[in-house]
C-alpha positions as CSV (number, residue, x, y, z in Angstrom):
1,M,181.8,-146.7,66.8
2,A,178.5,-148.3,65.9
3,P,176.0,-149.1,68.7
4,Q,175.7,-152.7,69.6
5,H,172.4,-154.6,68.9
6,V,169.4,-155.0,71.1
7,L,167.8,-158.4,71.2
8,V,164.2,-158.0,71.7
9,V,162.5,-161.4,73.0
10,D,158.8,-161.4,73.3
11,D,156.1,-163.7,72.0
12,D,153.8,-160.7,71.4
13,A,154.6,-159.8,67.8
14,D,152.8,-156.7,67.9
15,F,154.7,-155.6,71.1
16,R,157.8,-156.8,69.7
17,G,157.3,-155.1,66.6
18,A,156.5,-151.8,68.2
19,L,159.7,-152.1,70.3
20,V,161.9,-152.9,67.2
21,K,160.5,-149.9,65.3
22,F,160.9,-147.4,68.3
23,L,164.5,-148.6,68.9
24,E,165.4,-148.6,65.2
25,R,164.1,-144.9,64.8
26,A,166.1,-144.1,68.1
27,G,169.3,-145.4,66.1
28,F,169.9,-148.8,67.4
29,P,170.2,-151.8,65.4
30,V,167.6,-154.4,66.7
31,L,167.3,-158.3,66.4
32,E,164.2,-159.9,67.5
33,A,162.9,-163.5,68.7
34,G,159.5,-164.9,69.6
35,N,160.8,-167.1,72.5
36,G,163.9,-168.1,74.3
37,A,164.9,-171.0,72.2
38,A,164.8,-168.7,69.1
39,A,166.7,-166.0,71.1
40,L,169.5,-168.5,71.7
41,D,169.7,-169.6,68.0
42,R,169.9,-165.8,67.2
43,L,172.6,-165.3,69.6
44,H,174.6,-168.2,68.0
45,E,174.2,-167.3,64.5
46,N,177.5,-166.1,62.9
47,H,178.6,-165.0,66.5
48,V,175.8,-162.5,66.6
49,G,176.1,-162.7,70.4
50,D,179.5,-160.8,69.9
51,H,177.5,-157.7,68.6
52,V,174.5,-157.8,71.1
53,G,174.9,-155.2,73.9
54,L,171.5,-155.9,75.6
55,I,168.8,-158.5,75.7
56,L,165.1,-157.2,76.5
57,L,163.5,-160.4,77.7
58,D,159.7,-161.2,78.4
59,L,159.3,-163.9,81.2
60,S,156.1,-165.6,79.9
61,M,156.6,-167.2,76.4
62,P,155.9,-170.5,74.9
63,V,158.6,-173.1,73.7
64,M,161.2,-171.6,76.2
65,D,160.2,-169.0,78.6
66,G,162.4,-166.1,80.0
67,R,163.6,-167.9,83.1
68,R,164.7,-170.9,81.1
69,F,166.4,-168.7,78.6
70,R,168.3,-166.9,81.2
71,A,169.3,-170.2,82.8
72,E,170.6,-171.3,79.4
73,Q,172.4,-168.1,78.6
74,L,174.2,-168.1,82.0
75,R,175.5,-171.7,81.2
76,D,176.9,-170.6,77.9
77,P,180.3,-168.7,78.3
78,S,179.8,-167.3,74.7
79,V,176.8,-165.2,75.7
80,A,176.6,-165.4,79.4
81,A,178.0,-161.9,79.8
82,V,175.4,-160.1,77.6
83,P,173.2,-158.1,80.1
84,V,169.5,-158.8,80.3
85,V,166.6,-156.4,81.1
86,V,163.6,-158.1,82.1
87,V,160.4,-156.9,80.6
88,S,157.0,-158.0,81.9
89,G,153.7,-157.0,83.0
90,D,153.9,-159.1,86.1
91,T,153.8,-157.1,89.2
92,A,156.5,-159.1,90.6
93,V,159.1,-158.2,87.8
94,P,161.5,-156.4,90.2
95,R,161.8,-159.5,92.3
96,E,162.0,-161.8,89.1
97,A,164.7,-159.7,87.7
98,A,166.7,-159.9,90.8
99,L,166.3,-163.7,90.9
100,L,167.6,-163.9,87.3
101,H,170.5,-161.5,87.9
102,A,169.3,-159.1,85.4
103,A,170.9,-155.8,84.7
104,D,167.6,-154.1,85.3
105,H,163.7,-154.4,84.5
106,L,160.9,-152.7,82.9
107,T,157.2,-153.1,83.5
108,K,154.6,-153.2,80.8
109,P,153.3,-150.7,79.7
110,I,156.8,-149.5,79.1
111,D,158.1,-146.0,80.0
112,L,159.9,-145.3,76.8
113,D,162.1,-142.6,78.3
114,R,163.3,-145.1,80.8
115,L,163.8,-147.8,78.0
116,L,165.9,-145.4,76.1
117,T,168.0,-144.6,79.0
118,I,168.6,-148.3,79.6
119,V,169.5,-149.1,76.2
120,R,172.0,-146.2,75.9
121,R,173.7,-147.3,79.0
122,F,174.4,-150.8,77.5
123,C,174.5,-150.1,73.7
């Protein structure tokens, strides 16, 4: 069975690109979005949400931030069950992740071994 996709949602194109390359080299198919609104669009394109096993979500983004994305995601039965891992440089990321009912959290800079452990658990 092929691994499910990871959706990387972050407004920092360099950071997002580095995560995408790292995950693809590790054998995971990856989708990306630069903000929460674009992420919701990606999830609804051709039922892509059915193939996403995990969302790596930054909190601070323009257009639609991670908090608003998560609220919209949870209201939408077609994508509500896709687990989210909050990825942030904010020191309060564990508390934020708990408030958002996230499956886990990662603090920037990311521990790549921990990232792979989390991604393997869901994908």
